[in-house]
C-alpha positions in Angstrom: -73.3 24.1 -121.8 -70.8 26.9 -122.0 -68.4 27.4 -119.0 -66.9 30.8 -118.4 -63.9 31.2 -116.1 -64.4 34.3 -114.0 -61.7 34.7 -111.2 -58.1 34.3 -112.3 -57.5 38.0 -112.5 -58.0 38.2 -108.7 -55.3 35.7 -107.8 -53.3 38.5 -106.1 -56.2 39.0 -103.7 -56.2 35.4 -102.5 -55.2 34.7 -98.9 -51.9 33.1 -99.6 -49.1 31.6 -97.5 -46.2 33.7 -96.4 -43.7 34.3 -99.2 -41.1 32.5 -97.1 -43.1 29.2 -97.3 -41.1 26.9 -99.5 -42.8 25.5 -102.6 -43.3 21.7 -102.2 -41.4 19.4 -104.5 -43.6 16.4 -103.8 -44.9 14.4 -106.7 -48.7 14.9 -106.8 -51.0 11.9 -107.1 -52.6 13.1 -110.3 -55.8 11.5 -111.5 -55.3 10.0 -115.0 -58.3 7.6 -115.2 -61.0 8.8 -117.6 -64.3 10.1 -116.2 -67.2 7.6 -116.2 -70.0 8.2 -118.7 -71.5 11.6 -118.1 -75.2 11.6 -118.4 -76.1 14.7 -116.4 -75.2 18.3 -116.0 -73.1 20.1 -115.1 -70.5 17.8 -116.8 -67.7 20.1 -115.4 -68.3 18.6 -111.9 -66.7 15.4 -113.4 -64.4 16.5 -116.2 -62.7 19.1 -114.0 -60.9 16.3 -112.2 -59.5 14.7 -115.4 -56.0 15.7 -116.6 -56.1 17.3 -120.0 -59.5 19.0 -119.6 -59.5 22.5 -120.9 -62.1 25.3 -120.7 -62.1 28.6 -122.5 -61.7 31.6 -120.2 -62.4 35.2 -121.1 -58.8 35.9 -122.0 -57.0 32.5 -121.8 -57.5 28.8 -121.9 -57.9 27.2 -118.5 -56.2 23.8 -118.0 -57.7 21.5 -115.4 -56.4 18.4 -113.7 -57.2 16.5 -110.6 -55.2 15.2 -107.7 -55.9 12.8 -104.8 -54.7 14.2 -101.5 -55.5 11.1 -99.4 -58.3 9.1 -97.9 -60.9 10.4 -95.4 -62.5 8.1 -92.9 -66.3 8.3 -92.8 -67.4 6.4 -89.7 -70.7 8.0 -88.9 -72.0 8.7 -92.4 -72.4 12.4 -91.4 -70.1 14.7 -93.4 -69.1 18.3 -92.5 -67.8 21.0 -94.9 -66.8 24.3 -93.2 -64.1 26.8 -92.5 -61.6 25.6 -89.9 -61.8 28.9 -88.1 -65.4 28.3 -87.2 -65.7 24.6 -86.5 -67.2 25.2 -83.1 -70.1 27.2 -84.6 -70.5 25.9 -88.2 -69.3 22.3 -87.9 -72.7 21.0 -88.8 -73.2 17.9 -90.9 -75.3 17.7 -94.1 -78.7 16.0 -93.7 -77.7 13.4 -96.3 -76.3 10.2 -94.9 -73.2 9.1 -96.8 -71.6 5.6 -97.1 -69.1 4.7 -94.4 -65.5 3.6 -95.1 -62.3 5.2 -96.4 -62.7 7.3 -99.5 -60.4 9.5 -101.6 -60.5 13.3 -101.3 -59.6 14.9 -104.6 -59.0 18.5 -105.8 -59.5 19.9 -109.2 -56.6 22.4 -110.0 -57.1 25.2 -112.5 -54.0 26.5 -114.3 -53.6 29.6 -116.4 -50.1 30.7 -117.4 -48.5 28.8 -114.5 -50.8 30.3 -111.9 -53.0 27.8 -110.1 -55.9 27.6 -107.7 -58.3 25.0 -106.4 -61.5 25.0 -108.6 -63.4 22.1 -106.9 -62.9 19.6 -104.1 -64.7 16.3 -103.7 -65.1 13.0 -101.9 -65.5 10.2 -104.3 -67.5 7.4 -102.8 -67.5 5.1 -105.8 -66.7 5.0 -109.5 -70.3 4.8 -110.7 -71.6 7.5 -113.1 -73.6 10.3 -111.6 -77.3 10.2 -112.6 -78.4 13.3 -110.8 -77.0 16.2 -108.7 -78.6 17.7 -105.7 -77.6 20.7 -103.6 -76.3 19.5 -100.2 -78.4 20.8 -97.3 -78.1 21.5 -93.6 -81.0 20.9 -91.2 -83.8 23.4 -91.8 -82.6 24.4 -95.3 -85.1 24.2 -98.2 -84.2 22.2 -101.3 -83.1 24.4 -104.2 -82.7 23.5 -107.9 -79.1 22.8 -109.1 -78.3 25.7 -111.4 -80.7 28.1 -109.9 -79.9 31.7 -108.8 -79.9 30.8 -105.1 -77.5 28.5 -103.3 -76.9 27.1 -99.9 -73.2 27.1 -98.9 -70.7 27.5 -96.2 -68.9 30.8 -95.5 -65.1 31.0 -95.6 -63.2 33.7 -93.8 -59.7 32.1 -93.7 -59.4 31.2 -97.4 -59.5 27.5 -96.3 -62.1 24.8 -96.3 -62.2 21.4 -94.6 -64.1 18.1 -95.0 -64.4 15.7 -92.1 -66.7 13.2 -90.4 -68.9 14.5 -87.6 -67.1 12.1 -85.3 -63.9 14.1 -85.7 -65.5 17.0 -83.8 -66.1 14.8 -80.8 -62.4 14.0 -80.8 -61.5 17.6 -80.4 -60.9 19.3 -77.1 -62.6 22.6 -76.3 -59.3 24.3 -76.7 -58.8 22.8 -80.2 -62.3 24.1 -81.2 -62.0 27.6 -79.8 -58.3 28.6 -79.7 -57.0 30.2 -82.9 -53.2 30.2 -82.2 -53.1 26.8 -80.5 -56.3 25.1 -81.8 -57.2 22.9 -84.7 -56.9 25.8 -87.2 -53.3 26.5 -86.3 -52.5 22.7 -86.5 -54.0 22.5 -89.9 -52.1 25.6 -91.2 -48.8 24.2 -90.1 -49.4 20.9 -92.0 -50.7 22.7 -95.1 -47.4 24.7 -95.3 -45.7 21.3 -96.0 -47.9 21.0 -99.2 -47.7 24.5 -100.6 -48.0 24.7 -104.4 -48.1 28.2 -105.7 -50.8 29.5 -105.2 -52.7 26.7 -103.3 -52.0 24.2 -100.5 -53.6 21.3 -98.8 -53.3 18.8 -95.9 -54.7 15.6 -94.6 -54.6 16.3 -90.9 -54.7 13.4 -88.5 -56.8 13.7 -85.4 -56.7 10.4 -83.5 -58.4 7.9 -85.7 -59.8 10.6 -88.0 -58.6 12.5 -91.0 -59.5 16.2 -91.8 -59.0 17.2 -95.4 -58.0 20.8 -95.7 -57.5 22.9 -98.8 -57.4 26.5 -100.0 -60.7 27.7 -101.4 -60.6 29.0 -105.0 -59.4 32.6 -104.8 -60.1 33.0 -101.1 -63.1 34.0 -99.0 -66.6 33.6 -100.0 -69.7 31.3 -99.8 -69.3 28.0 -101.5 -72.0 25.4 -102.4 -71.7 21.7 -102.0 -73.4 19.2 -104.4 -74.2 15.5 -104.0 -74.1 13.2 -107.0 -76.2 10.1 -106.9 -75.6 6.9 -108.8 -78.3 4.8 -110.6 -79.1 2.9 -107.3 -79.8 6.2 -105.5 -76.6 6.1 -103.4 -74.4 9.1 -103.0 -71.3 8.6 -105.2 -69.8 12.1 -105.1 -69.7 15.1 -102.7 -68.4 18.1 -104.7 -67.6 21.6 -103.4 -67.7 24.4 -106.1 -65.4 27.3 -105.4 -67.1 29.5 -108.0 -64.4 29.9 -110.6 -66.7 28.9 -113.5 -70.1 30.3 -114.3 -71.4 26.8 -115.4 -75.0 27.9 -114.9 -74.9 30.0 -118.2 -76.0 28.1 -121.3 
């Protein structure tokens, strides 16, 4: 399958931190272990997280590598992916029940000529190979084929996405859910500024016993699909969010 990089020329349009935000000097927890055997498509959902992966873009070679930003606590088995500006309205869990426990949240970083952005985000539930991918659904959504023209996804208006357990919402006050300048969105932004890497940033925000994983979304606003990878036993082993930088649907 041929992968075509489609978005780097629009980096300047990304919703970025203020220019005064210092670039972090932290040492990133880079993923160096090889991907498990890949027996299903799109292979990019796995290889994009491995350091040394390259893909040919329209005008340049795209270098990809993965980092682990921390562990997320899944206590209810119900996972939410949404924009932190709209948690009160769109903080709805996927219909799939996921394993409970603490699991790593990982980002795939795409680099061209020193400019970077987040290409994919995922929760890795185990190290088993993925045997099939399925589009993640909310209640009432019809199943759609992976690689089809239509997708389900969550809308982003703030250039930021989050992953969290449903129980984290119950730990939020009404003010945290609805206030912009003093709510959960503002808290997440402040923490993300401590992990700013031109031109992307992230945070693992602590809310009581819960963790909220936050990260910039590709080149900014849009609608982004999530995919569930299942292992040979039928259990979810990956939850991957695709930020639309690659047209992996083209053969």
